C-alpha positions, 0 to 999 in steps of 0.5 A: 500500500502506497501513501503520499504526504505533502511536505512544503508543497512537495509530494513525498511517497511513503509515510516515513519519508514524509516524516524524515523530510519534515525534520531535515531542515531543523537537523541541517541547521547548525546551532552555533554557541555563544563563544563561537558567535563572539569569536566570529564577530571579533575576528570579523572586526579585527580583519576589517579594521586591519584592512582599512588601517592604511586609509585610517592612517592617511586620514589622521595624517591629513587631519593633523597636517591641516591643523599645523600647515598653511593653505598653500601647503595643503593644496599640494597634498594628495593621497598618493603623494602622502602614501608614497612619502610614508612608504619612502620615509617609514616603510610599508609597515608604517601604514599599520602604526597604531593598529594594535590599539584599534584592534584592542578596541574593535575586537570586543565591540565587534564581538558583542555587536555580532552576538547581539544581532544573532540573539535578536534574530532568534528572538524575532523568529 
């Protein structure tokens, strides 16, 4: 004797197949724990800030130069000129000066933001 069941608009043959198909989506979802959410958020924040550190360094240098220079010197400044000056005078690694302090700040901030967002999503379901 053959039976049919509808699961999500799909006809499944046999009663046992219907029960198994109905449970699959729940079983396939992996539940990530609190520590994993915190680690993922923290790592994402660290990577993003490390990737954008050269631009942040250039921004800070332009802000400081604007405070201590006259208008004629500011007109000559360009992002390419300043970047090449940093590489020439201080080396390529100078773009990441001060990045460790930024990471110390960003890691817990990103971890808590990501964890809070994921918890909020679960509450909204």
